C-alpha positions, 0 to 999 in steps of 0.5 A, spaced: 483 510 513 483 502 513 475 501 514 474 505 509 477 501 504 475 495 506 469 497 506 469 501 499 472 496 495 469 490 499 465 487 492 471 486 489 476 481 488 482 483 492 478 485 498 480 479 503 487 481 501 485 488 505 481 484 510 488 482 513 492 487 511 492 495 513 492 500 508 498 506 510 497 511 504 494 512 497 496 514 491 494 520 486 489 516 483 486 513 490 489 506 490 491 503 497 498 502 499 497 497 504 502 493 508 500 485 509 501 480 514 508 479 513 510 486 513 510 486 505 508 493 502 503 493 496 499 498 492 493 496 489 490 498 482 482 499 484 480 500 477 483 494 474 484 489 481 492 488 480 495 488 486 504 489 485 509 489 490 511 495 492 517 493 496 518 488 502 518 491 508 516 498 510 523 499 511 526 498 504 520 502 502 523 509 505 530 507 503 528 506 497 524 511 494 526 516 500 533 515 502 537 520 497 531 526 499 533 525 506 541 525 505 540 530 501 536 535 505 537 532 513 
């Protein structure tokens, strides 16, 4: 998945960020969700080039977005 996004977005401004990160998912609009070298989780809106921090770590992302769901069903 990471290599595909690197190739697809190689001409855009945020391509350099993807070269040192790895894509873990994408949202419903096809925007890559990736983790950088520091472990922070970002989303990159491919239509605008905006990069937004989602969480300080993958663990924090899971806790912030899935904890209630997991505890209610686990």
